[in-house]
NUNU-689756 format. One record per residue (C-alpha): x, y, z; residue in three letters. Coordinates in nm, 3 decimals. Layout:
<lumvexs>
[[X; Y; Z]; ala]
...
</lumvexs>
This chain:
<lumvexs>
[[-1.092; -2.114; 3.021]; met]
[[-1.452; -2.076; 3.127]; asn]
[[-1.717; -1.832; 2.974]; phe]
[[-1.695; -1.597; 3.238]; val]
[[-1.319; -1.599; 3.227]; ser]
[[-1.326; -1.559; 2.858]; arg]
[[-1.589; -1.236; 2.886]; leu]
[[-1.316; -1.078; 3.194]; his]
[[-1.008; -1.135; 2.948]; ser]
[[-1.185; -0.946; 2.649]; leu]
[[-1.306; -0.640; 2.862]; asn]
[[-1.625; -0.715; 2.755]; ile]
[[-1.890; -0.620; 3.050]; gln]
[[-2.211; -0.780; 2.874]; leu]
[[-2.335; -0.894; 3.190]; leu]
[[-2.353; -0.560; 3.318]; asn]
[[-2.450; -0.374; 3.036]; asn]
[[-2.781; -0.555; 2.995]; ile]
[[-2.867; -0.453; 3.357]; tyr]
[[-2.719; -0.079; 3.346]; gln]
[[-2.861; 0.046; 3.015]; lys]
[[-3.061; -0.086; 2.688]; met]
[[-2.901; -0.244; 2.421]; ile]
[[-3.025; -0.337; 2.084]; ser]
[[-3.094; -0.735; 2.015]; ile]
[[-2.903; -0.684; 1.702]; lys]
[[-2.593; -0.566; 1.914]; asn]
[[-2.615; -0.837; 2.173]; ile]
[[-2.629; -1.100; 1.921]; ile]
[[-2.329; -0.945; 1.769]; ala]
[[-2.158; -0.981; 2.099]; ile]
[[-2.251; -1.360; 2.167]; leu]
[[-2.159; -1.461; 1.824]; leu]
[[-1.809; -1.312; 1.867]; phe]
[[-1.772; -1.480; 2.196]; leu]
[[-1.911; -1.807; 2.085]; ile]
[[-1.634; -1.762; 1.776]; thr]
[[-1.362; -1.677; 1.980]; thr]
[[-1.427; -1.920; 2.258]; tyr]
[[-1.423; -2.199; 2.028]; ser]
[[-1.064; -2.135; 1.966]; tyr]
[[-0.929; -2.004; 2.294]; ala]
[[-0.840; -2.341; 2.412]; gly]
[[-0.646; -2.432; 2.084]; ser]
[[-0.259; -2.310; 2.058]; asp]
[[-0.258; -2.026; 1.828]; asn]
[[0.085; -2.002; 1.797]; glu]
[[0.134; -1.969; 1.389]; asn]
[[-0.209; -1.971; 1.330]; thr]
[[-0.340; -1.579; 1.360]; asp]
[[-0.265; -1.316; 1.057]; trp]
[[-0.319; -1.057; 1.307]; ser]
[[-0.102; -0.780; 1.141]; leu]
[[-0.056; -0.652; 0.807]; tyr]
[[0.245; -0.851; 0.691]; gly]
[[0.177; -1.095; 0.944]; arg]
[[0.486; -1.002; 1.192]; glu]
[[0.643; -0.660; 1.224]; tyr]
[[0.893; -0.768; 0.959]; asn]
[[0.627; -0.726; 0.672]; asn]
[[0.769; -1.073; 0.509]; gln]
[[0.437; -1.179; 0.452]; arg]
[[0.556; -1.548; 0.526]; tyr]
[[0.306; -1.811; 0.713]; ser]
[[0.445; -2.094; 0.856]; pro]
[[0.177; -2.305; 0.808]; leu]
[[0.251; -2.595; 0.583]; asn]
[[-0.021; -2.798; 0.533]; gln]
[[-0.122; -2.688; 0.189]; ile]
[[0.217; -2.809; 0.009]; asn]
[[0.319; -2.871; -0.374]; arg]
[[0.202; -3.242; -0.342]; asp]
[[-0.178; -3.125; -0.243]; asn]
[[-0.237; -2.740; -0.329]; val]
[[-0.397; -2.884; -0.644]; gly]
[[-0.679; -2.967; -0.399]; lys]
[[-0.771; -2.652; -0.267]; leu]
[[-1.129; -2.575; -0.344]; lys]
[[-1.356; -2.292; -0.192]; leu]
[[-1.455; -2.306; 0.151]; ala]
[[-1.661; -1.987; 0.157]; trp]
[[-1.728; -1.676; -0.012]; lys]
[[-1.842; -1.340; 0.136]; tyr]
[[-2.004; -1.067; -0.061]; lys]
[[-1.929; -0.703; 0.126]; thr]
[[-2.231; -0.534; -0.110]; gly]
[[-1.961; -0.222; -0.161]; lys]
[[-1.858; -0.326; -0.579]; lys]
[[-1.535; -0.100; -0.595]; asn]
[[-1.153; -0.132; -0.645]; thr]
[[-1.098; -0.376; -0.302]; phe]
[[-0.728; -0.384; -0.161]; gln]
[[-0.818; -0.489; 0.221]; thr]
[[-0.590; -0.713; 0.337]; asn]
[[-0.771; -0.939; 0.585]; pro]
[[-0.679; -1.000; 0.931]; leu]
[[-0.754; -1.311; 1.158]; val]
[[-0.729; -1.353; 1.550]; gln]
[[-0.909; -1.634; 1.736]; asn]
[[-1.143; -1.736; 1.462]; gly]
[[-1.248; -1.398; 1.385]; val]
[[-1.163; -1.223; 1.054]; met]
[[-1.176; -0.841; 0.982]; tyr]
[[-1.211; -0.614; 0.685]; ile]
[[-1.208; -0.324; 0.544]; thr]
[[-1.426; -0.213; 0.238]; thr]
[[-1.434; 0.042; -0.003]; pro]
[[-1.561; 0.365; 0.148]; phe]
[[-1.445; 0.225; 0.498]; asn]
[[-1.702; -0.017; 0.650]; asp]
[[-1.526; -0.239; 0.892]; val]
[[-1.662; -0.587; 0.894]; ile]
[[-1.607; -0.883; 1.121]; ala]
[[-1.663; -1.211; 0.986]; ile]
[[-1.643; -1.618; 1.129]; asn]
[[-1.280; -1.749; 0.967]; ala]
[[-1.425; -2.082; 0.931]; ala]
[[-1.767; -2.020; 0.773]; ser]
[[-1.790; -1.672; 0.641]; gly]
[[-2.070; -1.582; 0.838]; glu]
[[-2.067; -1.196; 0.947]; glu]
[[-2.029; -1.120; 1.308]; ile]
[[-2.056; -0.760; 1.288]; trp]
[[-2.053; -0.467; 1.064]; arg]
[[-1.947; -0.103; 1.135]; tyr]
[[-2.074; 0.098; 0.844]; gln]
[[-1.890; 0.418; 0.801]; his]
[[-2.077; 0.770; 0.706]; lys]
[[-1.854; 1.032; 0.500]; leu]
[[-1.810; 1.366; 0.634]; lys]
[[-1.647; 1.515; 0.308]; asn]
[[-1.700; 1.345; -0.008]; tyr]
[[-1.414; 1.538; -0.161]; asn]
[[-1.175; 1.243; -0.122]; tyr]
[[-0.863; 1.264; -0.352]; cys]
[[-0.736; 0.924; -0.432]; cys]
[[-1.021; 0.677; -0.484]; gly]
[[-1.226; 0.505; -0.197]; pro]
[[-1.014; 0.183; -0.141]; ala]
[[-0.898; 0.082; 0.210]; asn]
[[-0.601; -0.116; 0.226]; arg]
[[-0.725; -0.279; 0.580]; gly]
[[-0.764; -0.245; 0.973]; pro]
[[-0.514; -0.325; 1.260]; ser]
[[-0.618; -0.510; 1.592]; ile]
[[-0.507; -0.437; 1.926]; ala]
[[-0.600; -0.414; 2.281]; asn]
[[-0.950; -0.529; 2.207]; gly]
[[-0.990; -0.283; 1.909]; lys]
[[-0.996; -0.258; 1.580]; ile]
[[-0.828; 0.051; 1.425]; tyr]
[[-0.922; 0.206; 1.061]; thr]
[[-0.813; 0.495; 0.891]; val]
[[-1.084; 0.680; 0.639]; thr]
[[-1.053; 0.828; 0.288]; ile]
[[-1.220; 1.173; 0.517]; asp]
[[-0.936; 1.177; 0.681]; gly]
[[-1.021; 1.022; 1.002]; arg]
[[-0.878; 0.754; 1.255]; leu]
[[-1.174; 0.519; 1.435]; ile]
[[-1.117; 0.303; 1.708]; ala]
[[-1.408; -0.003; 1.725]; leu]
[[-1.457; -0.219; 1.997]; asp]
[[-1.341; -0.568; 1.893]; gln]
[[-1.639; -0.744; 2.040]; ser]
[[-1.931; -0.552; 1.840]; asn]
[[-1.784; -0.269; 1.608]; gly]
[[-1.921; 0.033; 1.806]; lys]
[[-1.716; 0.337; 1.832]; val]
[[-1.474; 0.357; 2.085]; val]
[[-1.359; 0.666; 1.938]; trp]
[[-1.328; 0.893; 1.607]; asp]
[[-1.066; 1.157; 1.562]; lys]
[[-1.002; 1.380; 1.302]; val]
[[-0.659; 1.354; 1.147]; ile]
[[-0.671; 1.618; 0.888]; thr]
[[-0.889; 1.867; 0.678]; asn]
[[-0.899; 1.632; 0.337]; ile]
[[-0.982; 1.961; 0.113]; ser]
[[-0.665; 2.174; 0.271]; ala]
[[-0.497; 2.210; -0.079]; gly]
[[-0.521; 2.334; -0.385]; lys]
[[-0.681; 2.023; -0.606]; ala]
[[-0.567; 2.006; -0.992]; glu]
[[-0.854; 2.041; -1.216]; asp]
[[-0.910; 1.906; -1.570]; ile]
[[-1.029; 2.246; -1.734]; asn]
[[-0.668; 2.309; -1.755]; ala]
[[-0.594; 2.054; -2.037]; val]
[[-0.964; 2.023; -2.171]; val]
[[-0.840; 2.091; -2.527]; asn]
[[-0.526; 1.892; -2.545]; val]
[[-0.558; 1.610; -2.801]; lys]
[[-0.435; 1.352; -2.556]; glu]
[[-0.722; 1.392; -2.311]; phe]
[[-0.993; 1.384; -2.550]; glu]
[[-1.288; 1.259; -2.363]; gly]
[[-1.097; 1.196; -2.043]; ala]
[[-1.277; 1.226; -1.709]; ile]
[[-1.098; 1.310; -1.380]; gln]
[[-1.082; 1.063; -1.128]; ile]
[[-0.815; 1.180; -0.886]; gly]
[[-0.636; 1.508; -0.796]; gln]
[[-0.385; 1.635; -0.483]; thr]
[[-0.585; 1.645; -0.158]; asp]
[[-0.538; 1.453; 0.164]; tyr]
[[-0.647; 1.135; 0.224]; ser]
[[-0.567; 0.807; 0.461]; thr]
[[-0.595; 0.466; 0.345]; asn]
[[-0.309; 0.214; 0.468]; met]
[[-0.338; -0.004; 0.707]; ala]
[[-0.234; 0.137; 1.039]; pro]
[[0.016; -0.036; 1.256]; gln]
[[0.011; -0.071; 1.590]; val]
[[0.303; -0.141; 1.819]; tyr]
[[0.344; -0.115; 2.200]; asp]
[[0.053; 0.095; 2.284]; gly]
[[0.077; 0.355; 2.016]; val]
[[-0.108; 0.369; 1.607]; ile]
[[0.143; 0.481; 1.312]; tyr]
[[-0.056; 0.618; 1.004]; ile]
[[0.045; 0.792; 0.700]; gly]
[[-0.110; 1.096; 0.523]; ile]
[[-0.167; 1.013; 0.127]; thr]
[[-0.246; 1.202; -0.162]; gly]
[[-0.015; 1.524; -0.102]; ala]
[[0.169; 1.476; -0.432]; gly]
[[-0.122; 1.287; -0.612]; tyr]
[[-0.152; 1.491; -0.950]; gly]
[[-0.412; 1.502; -1.178]; leu]
[[-0.556; 1.144; -1.272]; his]
[[-0.732; 1.140; -1.582]; leu]
[[-0.879; 0.818; -1.770]; glu]
[[-1.042; 0.737; -2.077]; his]
[[-1.108; 0.459; -2.347]; glu]
[[-0.908; 0.456; -2.669]; lys]
[[-1.008; 0.141; -2.924]; lys]
[[-1.197; -0.030; -2.618]; gly]
[[-0.881; 0.022; -2.396]; glu]
[[-0.872; 0.169; -2.083]; his]
[[-0.603; 0.441; -2.087]; ile]
[[-0.452; 0.636; -1.771]; leu]
[[-0.282; 0.973; -1.768]; ser]
[[-0.104; 1.114; -1.456]; val]
[[0.050; 1.441; -1.442]; gly]
[[0.021; 1.769; -1.264]; ser]
[[0.096; 2.157; -1.356]; phe]
[[0.346; 2.468; -1.268]; ser]
[[0.248; 2.768; -1.149]; gly]
[[-0.136; 2.658; -0.967]; gly]
[[0.029; 2.624; -0.633]; gly]
[[-0.070; 2.257; -0.620]; his]
[[0.040; 2.021; -0.384]; gly]
[[0.057; 1.952; 0.000]; leu]
[[0.308; 1.826; 0.262]; arg]
[[0.324; 1.444; 0.354]; gly]
[[0.337; 1.368; 0.706]; phe]
[[0.359; 1.058; 0.938]; met]
[[0.197; 1.050; 1.252]; leu]
[[0.186; 0.861; 1.611]; ala]
[[-0.149; 0.838; 1.833]; tyr]
[[-0.190; 0.677; 2.175]; asp]
[[-0.383; 0.342; 2.113]; ser]
[[-0.631; 0.420; 2.398]; glu]
[[-0.702; 0.765; 2.384]; thr]
[[-0.636; 0.864; 2.004]; gly]
[[-0.414; 1.161; 2.133]; lys]
[[-0.148; 1.259; 1.879]; glu]
[[0.191; 1.144; 2.010]; leu]
[[0.432; 1.290; 1.717]; trp]
[[0.428; 1.437; 1.377]; arg]
[[0.719; 1.389; 1.125]; trp]
[[0.688; 1.590; 0.764]; tyr]
[[0.869; 1.382; 0.481]; ser]
[[0.923; 1.755; 0.355]; val]
[[1.170; 1.952; 0.570]; pro]
[[1.144; 2.342; 0.642]; glu]
[[1.552; 2.386; 0.600]; gln]
[[1.790; 2.184; 0.391]; gly]
[[1.514; 2.036; 0.164]; trp]
[[1.701; 2.142; -0.187]; glu]
[[1.929; 1.886; -0.073]; gly]
[[2.306; 1.836; -0.238]; glu]
[[2.189; 1.909; -0.599]; trp]
[[2.220; 1.551; -0.704]; thr]
[[2.332; 1.475; -1.026]; thr]
[[2.429; 1.111; -1.022]; gln]
[[2.311; 0.822; -0.815]; leu]
[[2.518; 0.627; -0.604]; asp]
[[2.344; 0.312; -0.784]; tyr]
[[2.480; 0.401; -1.089]; gly]
[[2.248; 0.615; -1.317]; pro]
[[2.287; 0.957; -1.400]; lys]
[[1.983; 1.189; -1.347]; leu]
[[1.903; 1.457; -1.653]; asn]
[[1.907; 1.786; -1.451]; arg]
[[2.012; 2.137; -1.554]; asp]
[[2.133; 2.239; -1.183]; ile]
[[2.222; 2.609; -1.304]; ala]
[[1.882; 2.652; -1.386]; lys]
[[1.724; 2.492; -1.109]; glu]
[[1.922; 2.718; -0.840]; lys]
[[1.822; 3.001; -1.003]; glu]
[[1.484; 2.895; -0.980]; ala]
[[1.550; 2.824; -0.618]; phe]
[[1.564; 3.201; -0.557]; lys]
[[1.190; 3.230; -0.640]; lys]
[[1.039; 2.906; -0.503]; tyr]
[[1.276; 2.854; -0.205]; ser]
[[0.994; 2.825; 0.015]; asp]
[[0.767; 2.583; -0.221]; thr]
[[0.845; 2.292; 0.068]; trp]
[[0.522; 2.412; 0.197]; lys]
[[0.383; 2.209; -0.098]; leu]
[[0.633; 1.956; -0.144]; gly]
[[0.468; 1.632; -0.152]; gly]
[[0.601; 1.315; -0.031]; gly]
[[0.279; 1.072; 0.062]; ser]
[[0.314; 0.748; 0.311]; ile]
[[0.120; 0.494; 0.129]; trp]
[[0.175; 0.180; 0.278]; thr]
[[0.201; 0.013; 0.626]; thr]
[[0.555; 0.065; 0.777]; pro]
[[0.806; -0.189; 0.904]; ala]
[[0.894; -0.224; 1.246]; ile]
[[1.247; -0.343; 1.417]; asp]
[[1.156; -0.378; 1.796]; thr]
[[1.509; -0.421; 1.887]; glu]
[[1.644; -0.138; 1.735]; leu]
[[1.355; 0.070; 1.788]; gly]
[[1.296; 0.170; 1.451]; leu]
[[1.023; 0.215; 1.206]; met]
[[1.053; 0.225; 0.839]; tyr]
[[0.847; 0.409; 0.558]; ile]
[[0.864; 0.472; 0.200]; gly]
[[0.754; 0.862; 0.097]; thr]
[[0.590; 0.945; -0.225]; gly]
[[0.648; 1.165; -0.521]; asn]
[[0.735; 1.580; -0.446]; pro]
[[0.439; 1.797; -0.566]; ser]
[[0.394; 1.936; -0.852]; pro]
[[0.352; 1.571; -0.977]; gln]
[[0.603; 1.501; -1.257]; met]
[[0.682; 1.891; -1.326]; asp]
[[0.979; 2.017; -1.109]; gly]
[[1.013; 2.371; -1.246]; ser]
[[0.879; 2.518; -0.922]; thr]
[[1.036; 2.265; -0.711]; arg]
[[1.419; 2.277; -0.767]; pro]
[[1.646; 2.094; -0.556]; gly]
[[1.667; 1.718; -0.446]; asp]
[[1.327; 1.789; -0.301]; asn]
[[1.426; 1.600; 0.024]; leu]
[[1.291; 1.354; 0.154]; tyr]
[[1.035; 1.223; -0.089]; thr]
[[1.077; 0.928; -0.324]; val]
[[1.274; 0.822; -0.015]; ser]
[[1.333; 0.493; 0.222]; leu]
[[1.351; 0.641; 0.539]; val]
[[1.422; 0.516; 0.938]; ala]
[[1.196; 0.706; 1.206]; leu]
[[1.252; 0.634; 1.592]; asp]
[[0.969; 0.486; 1.723]; leu]
[[0.916; 0.687; 2.037]; lys]
[[1.009; 1.052; 1.893]; thr]
[[0.938; 1.041; 1.513]; gly]
[[1.320; 1.176; 1.486]; lys]
[[1.444; 1.100; 1.164]; leu]
[[1.740; 0.815; 1.205]; lys]
[[1.838; 0.818; 0.810]; trp]
[[1.700; 0.830; 0.451]; tyr]
[[1.806; 0.678; 0.086]; tyr]
[[1.636; 0.888; -0.156]; gln]
[[1.617; 0.661; -0.472]; gln]
[[1.510; 0.948; -0.713]; val]
[[1.662; 1.319; -0.621]; pro]
[[1.402; 1.575; -0.772]; his]
[[1.193; 1.312; -0.931]; asp]
[[0.970; 1.369; -1.207]; arg]
[[0.854; 1.031; -1.320]; trp]
[[0.651; 0.987; -0.985]; gly]
[[0.872; 0.682; -0.897]; tyr]
[[0.721; 0.703; -0.525]; asp]
[[0.872; 0.453; -0.252]; val]
[[0.502; 0.295; -0.219]; ser]
[[0.593; -0.119; -0.157]; ser]
[[0.573; -0.178; 0.193]; pro]
[[0.956; -0.271; 0.313]; pro]
[[1.047; -0.589; 0.412]; ile]
[[1.296; -0.676; 0.709]; leu]
[[1.527; -0.975; 0.751]; phe]
[[1.847; -1.091; 0.851]; asp]
[[2.106; -1.314; 0.653]; tyr]
[[2.445; -1.466; 0.677]; asp]
[[2.776; -1.299; 0.494]; asp]
[[3.045; -1.522; 0.567]; asn]
[[2.981; -1.570; 0.948]; gly]
[[2.810; -1.228; 0.981]; lys]
[[2.457; -1.137; 1.031]; thr]
[[2.352; -0.854; 0.832]; ile]
[[2.040; -0.701; 0.950]; lys]
[[1.912; -0.589; 0.624]; ala]
[[1.572; -0.401; 0.477]; ile]
[[1.452; -0.451; 0.104]; gly]
[[1.204; -0.229; -0.081]; gln]
[[1.077; -0.322; -0.437]; ala]
[[1.085; -0.007; -0.627]; ser]
[[0.906; 0.133; -0.886]; lys]
[[1.229; 0.176; -1.113]; leu]
[[1.226; -0.196; -1.117]; gly]
[[1.495; -0.274; -0.870]; trp]
[[1.488; -0.426; -0.531]; leu]
[[1.699; -0.217; -0.311]; phe]
[[1.864; -0.420; -0.016]; ile]
[[2.024; -0.180; 0.243]; his]
[[2.128; -0.216; 0.588]; asp]
[[1.855; -0.146; 0.809]; arg]
[[2.079; 0.002; 1.133]; lys]
[[2.274; 0.288; 0.883]; thr]
[[2.046; 0.282; 0.561]; gly]
[[2.370; 0.200; 0.342]; lys]
[[2.308; 0.038; 0.036]; leu]
[[2.432; -0.293; 0.018]; ile]
[[2.305; -0.382; -0.306]; arg]
[[2.036; -0.339; -0.592]; lys]
[[1.861; -0.647; -0.766]; ser]
[[1.895; -0.737; -1.143]; glu]
[[1.597; -0.584; -1.288]; pro]
[[1.265; -0.719; -1.225]; phe]
[[1.114; -0.549; -1.546]; ile]
[[1.261; -0.445; -1.874]; gln]
[[1.386; -0.070; -1.838]; gln]
[[1.393; 0.154; -2.131]; glu]
[[1.482; 0.537; -2.169]; asn]
[[1.524; 0.554; -1.763]; leu]
[[1.520; 0.895; -1.621]; phe]
[[1.435; 1.091; -1.956]; ala]
[[1.331; 1.436; -1.943]; val]
[[0.961; 1.462; -2.115]; pro]
[[0.910; 1.622; -2.446]; ser]
[[0.622; 1.829; -2.649]; thr]
[[0.588; 1.536; -2.907]; glu]
[[0.633; 1.290; -2.624]; gly]
[[0.931; 1.052; -2.476]; thr]
[[0.897; 0.672; -2.443]; arg]
[[0.983; 0.533; -2.118]; ile]
[[0.970; 0.241; -1.899]; val]
[[0.863; 0.198; -1.631]; pro]
[[0.616; 0.442; -1.723]; gly]
[[0.262; 0.564; -1.554]; thr]
[[0.208; 0.282; -1.317]; leu]
[[0.553; 0.234; -1.213]; gly]
[[0.731; -0.110; -1.234]; ala]
[[0.556; -0.192; -0.890]; ile]
[[0.289; 0.017; -0.700]; ser]
[[0.168; -0.040; -0.362]; trp]
[[0.146; -0.421; -0.369]; ser]
[[0.363; -0.604; -0.066]; pro]
[[0.596; -0.823; -0.167]; ile]
[[0.674; -1.146; -0.002]; ala]
[[0.976; -1.315; 0.159]; tyr]
[[1.058; -1.658; 0.249]; asn]
[[1.361; -1.662; 0.534]; pro]
[[1.416; -2.046; 0.438]; lys]
[[1.515; -1.999; 0.064]; ser]
[[1.617; -1.622; 0.135]; glu]
[[1.379; -1.506; -0.209]; met]
[[1.149; -1.229; -0.242]; ala]
[[0.849; -1.233; -0.452]; phe]
[[0.741; -0.938; -0.684]; ile]
[[0.428; -0.862; -0.872]; thr]
[[0.594; -0.650; -1.150]; gly]
[[0.433; -0.417; -1.426]; thr]
[[0.577; -0.362; -1.809]; tyr]
[[0.388; -0.076; -1.926]; gln]
[[0.537; 0.144; -2.187]; pro]
[[0.434; 0.497; -2.110]; ser]
[[0.483; 0.859; -2.330]; val]
[[0.622; 1.141; -2.129]; phe]
[[0.489; 1.487; -2.219]; ile]
[[0.577; 1.832; -2.140]; ser]
[[0.436; 2.149; -2.294]; arg]
[[0.425; 2.532; -2.192]; gln]
[[0.091; 2.694; -2.102]; leu]
[[0.021; 3.083; -2.121]; thr]
[[-0.095; 3.212; -1.761]; pro]
[[-0.414; 3.422; -1.783]; gln]
[[-0.650; 3.566; -1.538]; pro]
[[-0.835; 3.221; -1.365]; gly]
[[-0.588; 3.015; -1.540]; arg]
[[-0.224; 3.066; -1.367]; pro]
[[-0.054; 2.755; -1.513]; trp]
[[0.259; 2.815; -1.658]; glu]
[[0.332; 2.404; -1.805]; ser]
[[0.179; 2.063; -1.776]; tyr]
[[0.370; 1.729; -1.733]; thr]
[[0.202; 1.389; -1.796]; phe]
[[0.273; 1.025; -1.801]; phe]
[[0.032; 0.857; -2.073]; gln]
[[0.009; 0.493; -2.114]; lys]
[[0.140; 0.432; -2.451]; ser]
[[-0.051; 0.222; -2.763]; asp]
[[0.188; -0.076; -2.719]; glu]
[[0.149; -0.400; -2.556]; pro]
[[0.173; -0.413; -2.140]; asp]
[[0.201; -0.725; -1.918]; trp]
[[0.260; -0.847; -1.580]; gly]
[[0.557; -1.027; -1.413]; thr]
[[0.597; -1.235; -1.099]; phe]
[[0.950; -1.248; -1.017]; thr]
[[1.180; -1.436; -0.741]; ala]
[[1.491; -1.288; -0.664]; ile]
[[1.751; -1.415; -0.439]; asn]
[[1.826; -1.136; -0.151]; val]
[[2.187; -1.246; -0.128]; lys]
[[2.286; -1.215; -0.493]; thr]
[[2.034; -0.986; -0.579]; gly]
[[2.002; -1.234; -0.892]; lys]
[[1.643; -1.353; -1.044]; ile]
[[1.584; -1.714; -0.977]; val]
[[1.256; -1.751; -1.196]; trp]
[[0.995; -1.507; -1.354]; gln]
[[0.659; -1.546; -1.469]; asn]
[[0.538; -1.297; -1.728]; lys]
[[0.158; -1.252; -1.701]; leu]
[[-0.138; -1.140; -1.917]; asp]
[[-0.167; -0.771; -1.707]; asn]
[[0.012; -0.535; -1.567]; pro]
[[0.035; -0.708; -1.186]; met]
[[-0.123; -0.506; -0.851]; val]
[[-0.224; -0.636; -0.512]; gly]
[[0.077; -0.864; -0.364]; gly]
[[0.206; -1.166; -0.284]; ala]
[[0.192; -1.452; 0.019]; leu]
[[0.443; -1.723; 0.057]; val]
[[0.406; -2.025; 0.244]; thr]
[[0.637; -2.290; 0.458]; ala]
[[0.467; -2.557; 0.213]; gly]
[[0.680; -2.373; -0.025]; asn]
[[0.367; -2.199; -0.229]; ile]
[[0.337; -1.881; -0.320]; val]
[[-0.019; -1.715; -0.410]; phe]
[[-0.083; -1.395; -0.586]; thr]
[[-0.365; -1.277; -0.753]; gly]
[[-0.438; -1.088; -1.125]; glu]
[[-0.655; -0.836; -1.254]; gly]
[[-0.792; -1.102; -1.508]; asn]
[[-0.962; -1.247; -1.214]; gly]
[[-0.686; -1.545; -1.174]; lys]
[[-0.551; -1.661; -0.840]; phe]
[[-0.255; -1.859; -0.868]; asp]
[[-0.025; -2.077; -0.672]; ala]
[[0.314; -2.138; -0.796]; phe]
[[0.600; -2.352; -0.675]; asp]
[[0.811; -2.137; -0.483]; ala]
[[1.135; -2.280; -0.586]; asp]
[[1.075; -2.289; -0.955]; thr]
[[0.787; -2.105; -1.039]; gly]
[[0.553; -2.350; -1.191]; glu]
[[0.160; -2.266; -1.203]; thr]
[[0.038; -2.560; -0.940]; leu]
[[-0.329; -2.421; -0.899]; trp]
[[-0.553; -2.151; -1.036]; gln]
[[-0.886; -2.020; -0.938]; tyr]
[[-1.112; -1.822; -1.158]; asn]
[[-1.296; -1.499; -1.016]; ser]
[[-1.552; -1.295; -1.138]; asp]
[[-1.370; -1.022; -1.048]; tyr]
[[-1.010; -0.875; -1.049]; gly]
[[-0.787; -1.059; -0.740]; val]
[[-0.589; -0.730; -0.692]; asn]
[[-0.511; -0.739; -0.277]; ala]
[[-0.305; -0.889; -0.098]; pro]
[[-0.338; -1.281; 0.045]; pro]
[[-0.331; -1.422; 0.376]; ile]
[[-0.304; -1.748; 0.556]; ser]
[[-0.439; -1.886; 0.883]; tyr]
[[-0.520; -2.193; 1.055]; ser]
[[-0.851; -2.318; 1.256]; ile]
[[-0.858; -2.652; 1.459]; asn]
[[-0.574; -2.778; 1.252]; gly]
[[-0.708; -2.657; 0.875]; lys]
[[-0.502; -2.411; 0.702]; gln]
[[-0.710; -2.140; 0.502]; tyr]
[[-0.611; -1.919; 0.208]; ile]
[[-0.801; -1.563; 0.208]; ser]
[[-0.777; -1.288; -0.055]; val]
[[-1.020; -1.006; -0.155]; ala]
[[-1.177; -1.013; -0.523]; ala]
[[-1.287; -0.701; -0.600]; gly]
[[-1.016; -0.558; -0.920]; gly]
[[-0.908; -0.218; -0.927]; asn]
[[-1.056; 0.086; -1.124]; lys]
[[-0.732; 0.271; -1.183]; leu]
[[-0.597; -0.014; -1.360]; tyr]
[[-0.919; -0.080; -1.534]; gly]
[[-0.990; -0.423; -1.400]; tyr]
[[-1.363; -0.539; -1.295]; lys]
[[-1.464; -0.446; -0.992]; thr]
[[-1.620; -0.661; -0.750]; gly]
[[-1.702; -0.690; -0.373]; asp]
[[-1.591; -1.075; -0.251]; glu]
[[-1.353; -1.202; 0.002]; ile]
[[-1.270; -1.592; -0.138]; leu]
[[-1.129; -1.824; 0.117]; thr]
[[-1.010; -2.180; 0.030]; phe]
[[-0.955; -2.525; 0.205]; ile]
[[-0.809; -2.837; 0.083]; leu]
[[-1.075; -3.089; 0.009]; glu]
[[-1.124; -3.406; 0.256]; lys]
</lumvexs>
């Protein structure tokens, strides 16, 4: 492909622009660097080399078919390059690589293009916040790529399209008012002994931080923060303590929703609310079809419904993570968050549909096709937050089109993705204790607790071995609920919170066979896990830890084969790509404030020693 043809294919009118308007030298250099980098790889076979979607493919499997790095040589991995963003904070970006260029997002929503072979910066979009009242921290989980544009959402509630060649804004759309609701305030619990010395680090309000999904000219994004609740942190005996909860009677909460936009114009095409106006109370479920009973007082809830029949308006149901898409069925699959108020169910009687659910929507219309609610009337913050994965498997000669979702409850749920019917739940990948117990004034011990068994971390799936790889958390927590006396200016009737207990906690990394639901192997790790996993055709599975370790395990046995020690927590999903016949592994190392892991600003990229 010649140089002029390359210009045309990228829809970059550099030659005309030079004559038609003034362009700064910096912009011209950025465009030339982009062209040189992409042109260098345009002539090579790019099949199975890029990582241009969040989960690499629309199935979200995070499986790389590259096998240059394998069990025999992974011990020879070395750092190829390191890039520092200059933004030290919770760093969750999922890098994308296309035609030799890596695209990342930073905390507070900068977007950067980097030469994926050398680590050299090509261009940088610097985001200017229009509203600093963001609810849920500054992290962003990555960009998306389509049609010569880079798309990103921001913590101040905007969807932005950038020119892929130079990072210039093509359009910038306001998604929502991020200060639309009544946020919780620490003053309501300022004299509570469990929260002495605590500072407020989050509250309910709208925000956006997911990596958008783009398919067939449409961008799909979800709203977060709708039922986030009050987040407090403090130190106790040198240990980071997180408390999460909310209040009844204060009118706290917002209604989550999913949106579709035209990728060329930014025009909104449809909107689906995760809490419906009618029927949100559901069927008053007391026992789950996968076994456990829920400790609910249905008579009390039905009486409360007479007073609170309109609280669907504040119903919660955030959408935290990137959807999976079945292009043949024309469906997208998302998880919804907890109802609002977080953990306190007294003012939201009923099942609180469609919160804490795995949901299938029609791609073109946004119409609900099916849902599966993991926890009706959730009071424990068990969001469906880890991205679902799509896979097919053979069952006695019959192909099963399945969907899997690693739940905060500690099970991997597997469904028929056409109908939503539950096929099986796995063995628990963490030890569950006192599950679905109700809170008490003195505190009820529960596992999983504040962080859940898994948070937003994406799992990985190997279609050859039919194993899913899941990062988990074992953290005992205390579930507290106490009454308050409403007063002028202080309308709260009660507060309900999860708080980490004084007991030891740890992480797990687990391989599960999806056909049987059985655990194949499990590793116990030093700290609660967050960030996600990558599995490759070289039969290696990669994940990071909050203590700075970046690990490579044998995907069949769980044996540790290689490890790199970063200065910061490695709490973001790894990816793999190849350039000029060389396979790379890349991951963000920037820690996580919510988990108490050291924050930084590095992209680490590895390659085999020669």
